[in-house]
C-alpha positions as CSV (number, residue, x, y, z in Angstrom):
1,M,-42.7,89.9,22.6
2,P,-42.3,87.2,20.0
3,K,-42.7,83.6,21.2
4,T,-39.4,81.9,21.7
5,P,-39.1,78.8,19.4
6,T,-38.4,75.5,21.0
7,K,-36.8,72.3,19.8
8,M,-36.0,68.9,21.1
9,V,-32.6,68.1,22.4
10,S,-30.4,66.0,20.1
11,P,-31.2,62.3,19.4
12,L,-27.9,61.3,21.1
13,E,-28.9,63.0,24.4
14,I,-32.4,61.4,24.2
15,T,-30.8,58.0,23.7
16,L,-28.5,58.6,26.7
17,L,-31.5,59.7,28.8
18,V,-33.3,56.4,27.9
19,L,-30.1,54.5,28.7
20,L,-30.0,56.2,32.1
21,G,-33.6,55.3,32.7
22,L,-32.7,51.7,31.9
23,L,-29.6,51.7,34.1
24,W,-31.4,53.3,37.0
25,G,-34.5,51.1,36.5
26,M,-32.4,48.0,36.9
27,P,-31.5,48.5,40.6
28,Y,-35.1,47.9,41.8
29,A,-34.9,44.2,40.9
30,L,-31.2,43.9,41.7
31,T,-31.6,45.5,45.1
32,K,-34.4,43.1,46.0
33,I,-32.1,40.1,45.2
34,A,-29.1,41.5,47.0
35,L,-31.1,42.4,50.1
36,T,-32.1,38.8,50.7
37,T,-28.7,38.1,52.3
38,I,-27.0,41.5,52.5
39,P,-28.0,44.2,55.1
40,P,-29.4,47.3,53.4
41,I,-26.8,49.9,54.4
42,T,-24.0,47.4,53.8
43,M,-25.4,46.8,50.3
44,V,-25.6,50.5,49.5
45,A,-22.1,51.2,50.9
46,S,-20.6,48.2,48.9
47,R,-22.4,49.4,45.8
48,V,-21.0,52.9,45.8
49,A,-17.5,51.9,46.9
50,L,-17.1,49.3,44.2
51,A,-18.4,51.7,41.6
52,A,-16.0,54.4,42.7
53,I,-13.0,52.0,42.6
54,V,-13.9,51.0,39.0
55,L,-14.3,54.6,37.9
56,W,-11.0,55.7,39.4
57,I,-9.3,52.9,37.6
58,I,-10.8,54.3,34.4
59,V,-9.7,57.8,35.2
60,L,-6.2,56.5,35.9
61,F,-5.9,54.7,32.6
62,T,-7.4,57.6,30.6
63,Q,-5.1,60.0,32.3
64,R,-7.8,62.5,33.2
65,R,-6.6,65.4,35.3
66,V,-8.5,66.1,38.5
67,P,-9.4,69.8,38.9
68,A,-7.2,71.5,41.5
69,Q,-9.7,74.2,42.6
70,W,-10.0,74.6,46.3
71,N,-13.8,74.1,46.4
72,F,-13.8,70.9,44.2
73,V,-13.6,68.3,47.1
74,G,-16.2,70.2,49.1
75,S,-18.6,70.3,46.2
76,L,-18.0,66.6,45.6
77,F,-18.8,65.8,49.2
78,I,-22.1,67.7,49.0
79,Q,-22.9,66.0,45.7
80,G,-22.1,62.5,47.2
81,C,-24.4,63.1,50.1
82,V,-27.4,64.5,48.2
83,A,-27.1,62.2,45.2
84,C,-26.2,58.9,46.9
85,A,-25.8,58.7,50.7
86,I,-29.0,60.5,51.8
87,P,-31.5,59.2,49.1
88,Y,-30.1,55.6,49.1
89,T,-30.3,55.4,52.9
90,L,-33.8,57.0,53.1
91,I,-35.2,54.8,50.4
92,A,-33.8,51.7,52.1
93,F,-35.5,52.8,55.3
94,G,-38.8,53.9,53.6
95,Q,-39.3,50.7,51.6
96,Q,-39.5,48.7,54.8
97,S,-42.9,50.2,55.7
98,I,-44.6,51.2,52.4
99,E,-45.6,49.3,49.3
100,S,-43.4,49.3,46.2
101,A,-46.1,50.9,44.0
102,L,-46.5,53.9,46.3
103,T,-42.7,54.1,46.6
104,A,-42.5,54.3,42.7
105,I,-45.0,57.1,42.7
106,L,-43.3,59.1,45.4
107,N,-39.8,58.5,44.1
108,S,-40.7,59.7,40.6
109,T,-41.6,63.3,41.7
110,A,-38.0,64.6,41.3
111,P,-39.0,66.7,38.2
112,L,-41.7,68.4,40.3
113,F,-39.2,69.3,43.0
114,V,-36.8,70.6,40.5
115,C,-39.6,72.8,39.1
116,L,-40.4,74.1,42.6
117,I,-36.8,74.8,43.5
118,S,-36.2,76.6,40.3
119,L,-39.4,78.6,40.6
120,L,-38.9,79.6,44.3
121,W,-35.1,79.8,44.5
122,T,-32.5,79.2,41.9
123,R,-34.3,80.2,38.6
124,H,-31.5,78.3,36.9
125,E,-33.7,77.0,34.0
126,P,-36.7,78.5,32.2
127,L,-40.0,77.0,33.4
128,T,-42.1,77.0,30.2
129,V,-45.7,75.9,29.9
130,G,-44.5,72.9,27.9
131,R,-42.2,71.8,30.6
132,L,-44.8,72.2,33.3
133,F,-47.2,70.2,31.2
134,G,-44.5,67.5,30.9
135,V,-44.0,67.3,34.6
136,V,-47.8,66.9,35.3
137,I,-48.5,64.4,32.5
138,G,-45.4,62.4,33.3
139,L,-46.3,62.1,36.9
140,G,-49.8,61.0,35.8
141,G,-48.3,58.3,33.7
142,V,-46.4,57.0,36.7
143,V,-49.6,56.9,38.7
144,L,-51.3,54.9,36.0
145,I,-48.5,52.4,35.9
146,A,-48.2,52.0,39.7
147,G,-52.0,52.0,40.1
148,A,-54.1,54.8,41.3
149,S,-55.2,52.6,44.2
150,A,-51.6,52.9,45.6
151,L,-52.4,56.5,46.5
152,A,-54.9,55.2,49.0
153,G,-51.9,54.3,51.1
154,L,-51.0,57.9,51.6
155,G,-51.2,58.7,55.3
156,R,-50.3,55.2,56.4
157,G,-46.6,54.5,57.2
158,T,-46.1,58.2,57.5
159,L,-42.4,57.9,58.5
160,G,-41.7,55.7,55.5
161,Q,-43.4,58.0,53.1
162,A,-41.6,61.0,54.5
163,A,-38.3,59.2,54.0
164,I,-39.1,58.5,50.3
165,I,-40.2,62.1,49.7
166,L,-37.1,63.5,51.4
167,A,-35.0,61.1,49.3
168,T,-36.6,62.4,46.2
169,L,-36.1,66.0,47.2
170,S,-32.4,65.2,47.8
171,T,-32.2,63.7,44.3
172,A,-33.7,66.9,42.9
173,V,-31.2,69.0,44.7
174,S,-28.4,66.8,43.4
175,A,-29.5,67.4,39.8
176,I,-29.3,71.1,40.4
177,H,-26.1,71.1,42.4
178,G,-24.5,68.8,39.8
179,R,-24.4,71.6,37.3
180,R,-21.4,72.9,39.2
181,F,-19.5,70.0,37.5
182,A,-20.4,71.2,34.0
183,T,-16.8,71.5,32.9
184,V,-15.5,68.4,34.8
185,A,-15.1,65.1,32.9
186,P,-18.1,62.9,33.7
187,E,-15.9,60.0,34.8
188,I,-14.1,62.3,37.4
189,A,-17.4,63.8,38.6
190,A,-18.9,60.4,39.0
191,A,-15.9,58.8,40.7
192,G,-15.6,61.7,43.1
193,T,-19.3,61.7,43.9
194,L,-19.4,58.0,44.6
195,T,-16.2,58.2,46.7
196,A,-17.7,60.9,48.8
197,A,-20.8,58.8,49.3
198,A,-18.6,55.8,50.3
199,V,-16.7,57.8,52.8
200,V,-20.1,58.5,54.6
201,L,-21.7,55.1,54.0
202,V,-18.9,52.6,54.8
203,P,-18.4,53.8,58.4
204,L,-22.2,54.1,58.8
205,C,-22.7,50.4,57.8
206,F,-20.2,49.3,60.4
207,F,-21.8,51.5,63.1
208,V,-25.4,50.4,62.3
209,E,-25.0,46.8,61.0
210,A,-22.4,44.0,61.3
211,P,-21.3,43.6,57.7
212,L,-18.5,41.2,58.5
213,N,-21.0,38.8,60.1
214,S,-23.2,38.6,57.0
215,A,-23.1,35.6,54.7
216,P,-24.2,36.8,51.2
217,S,-25.4,34.2,48.7
218,T,-23.9,33.9,45.2
219,A,-27.1,35.5,43.8
220,S,-26.9,38.4,46.1
221,L,-23.2,39.0,45.3
222,A,-23.9,38.8,41.6
223,A,-26.8,41.3,41.9
224,L,-24.5,43.6,43.9
225,L,-21.8,43.5,41.3
226,V,-24.1,44.2,38.4
227,N,-25.7,47.0,40.4
228,A,-22.4,48.6,41.3
229,L,-20.5,48.2,38.0
230,V,-23.2,48.7,35.5
231,A,-26.2,50.6,37.0
232,T,-24.1,52.8,39.4
233,A,-20.7,53.3,37.7
234,L,-21.9,53.7,34.2
235,G,-25.1,55.3,35.3
236,F,-23.4,58.2,37.1
237,V,-21.1,58.8,34.1
238,V,-24.1,59.2,31.8
239,Y,-25.9,61.3,34.5
240,F,-23.1,63.9,34.7
241,R,-22.9,64.0,30.9
242,L,-26.6,64.7,30.7
243,I,-26.6,67.3,33.5
244,R,-24.3,69.5,31.4
245,T,-26.1,68.9,28.1
246,I,-29.9,68.8,28.9
247,G,-29.9,70.5,32.3
248,S,-31.2,69.4,35.7
249,M,-34.9,69.3,34.8
250,G,-34.2,67.1,31.8
251,V,-32.1,64.7,33.9
252,A,-34.7,64.6,36.7
253,S,-37.2,63.4,34.1
254,V,-35.4,60.0,34.3
255,G,-37.5,59.5,37.4
256,Y,-40.5,58.9,35.2
257,L,-38.5,56.5,33.0
258,K,-37.5,54.2,35.9
259,P,-40.9,52.7,36.5
260,A,-41.5,52.5,32.8
261,V,-38.3,50.4,32.5
262,G,-39.5,48.2,35.3
263,V,-42.8,47.5,33.4
264,L,-41.0,46.8,30.1
265,I,-38.6,44.4,31.9
266,G,-41.5,42.6,33.5
267,C,-43.4,42.2,30.2
268,A,-40.3,41.2,28.2
269,L,-38.6,38.8,30.6
270,M,-41.3,37.7,33.1
271,G,-44.3,37.4,30.8
272,E,-46.4,40.0,32.6
273,A,-49.4,41.3,30.8
274,L,-49.5,44.8,29.4
275,T,-52.8,46.3,30.5
276,W,-54.5,49.3,28.8
277,T,-53.8,51.5,31.9
278,T,-50.1,50.5,31.9
279,G,-49.9,51.2,28.2
280,A,-51.6,54.6,28.7
281,G,-49.1,55.3,31.5
282,L,-46.1,54.5,29.3
283,I,-47.4,56.8,26.6
284,A,-48.0,59.6,29.1
285,I,-44.5,59.2,30.4
286,L,-43.0,59.4,27.0
287,I,-45.0,62.6,26.2
288,G,-44.0,64.1,29.5
289,V,-40.3,63.4,29.1
290,A,-40.4,64.8,25.6
291,A,-42.1,68.0,26.8
292,I,-39.7,68.5,29.6
293,N,-36.8,68.2,27.2
294,Q,-37.9,71.0,24.9
295,T,-35.3,73.7,24.9
296,D,-35.3,77.2,23.6
297,S,-33.5,77.8,20.4
298,Q,-31.1,80.3,21.9
299,G,-30.0,77.7,24.6
300,A,-30.3,80.1,27.6
301,L,-30.6,77.5,30.3
302,S,-28.7,79.2,33.1
303,R,-28.8,82.7,34.3
304,S,-28.0,82.2,38.0
305,R,-24.7,83.0,39.6
306,R,-25.5,80.6,42.4
307,L,-24.5,77.6,40.2
308,Q,-21.1,78.6,39.0
309,P,-19.2,75.6,37.6
310,I,-16.0,74.4,39.3
311,E,-13.9,75.4,36.2
312,S,-15.2,77.8,33.6
313,G,-12.2,78.0,31.3
314,T,-11.1,81.5,30.4
315,S,-14.5,83.2,30.4
316,D,-16.0,85.0,33.3
317,E,-19.4,83.9,32.3
318,P,-20.9,80.7,33.7
319,L,-20.5,77.7,31.3
320,L,-23.9,76.6,30.1
321,P,-24.7,72.9,29.6
322,Q,-25.1,73.2,25.8
323,D,-21.7,75.0,25.5
324,T,-19.8,72.0,26.8
325,P,-20.3,68.9,24.6
326,N,-17.7,69.8,21.9
327,R,-15.4,71.9,24.0
328,V,-11.9,70.7,24.9
329,L,-11.6,71.4,28.6
330,R,-8.3,72.4,30.2
331,F,-7.8,69.2,32.1
332,D,-8.2,67.2,28.9
333,Q,-5.3,68.9,27.2
């Protein structure tokens, strides 16, 4: 059988992936500032609620039509839970007992989980040798950046580590489940996902914490607003665009870019030194992300009926991510 030729995804999608890495690398610092005077679940609930409000305003002004399929709201609720409510809450819990370096390593394993889920269950994307190489070398790059010594913390703070791993697994599931929204405008998918997350998190914060009794500082409020309006609202729009163009494994590779963004921000804005191990880690991450985002020339990313999109137009076949970028969808007409 002849070897299937591969090629990189388009420069635009790679640029958007890097942008998503930047947007989702920002919250590490912003969350640290916000948490100084805002309780964790209250902060997360406010973040997703504010982002959802902004996105629905954009949907209203652009006159996007929300799909009327019976399963749309249910799918959004699942996506909101696995993409936001579950991982955000678990990470907030886990970071209270384990160091940030180990958190970065554990939280960057989403591509590995996507590989395992695809191999053992969905088989929604081809697992080539190049992609598996990218998963391994990218994870190695994260370990170099965070410091291999951080792995010595494995086994201590077991509950916190389990929370971070479960959060990462939930993120991987969200990248796969998000393919159901391949034909939904990214703004609507993002707004609906964040709204569903807010429906879960806002009551939870009132039940667990006392948000009305908190006295957030100006710095915490500013960090919360930037986190909500830029990192979360814009980030999820880019996220859903990428899910339908480069697939779930490609989107999951942003988990490797987040710690890289943190390093670059530290070097550029905080004067931190760039060591040879950090530099090697950055190079390994870039190689890994590039390898993961190799696609076959025929573009056969999905063969599974388990991931049928919400709306697939007039065809009975599932709409593939690469089929959607230039297509005018029914709700856009």
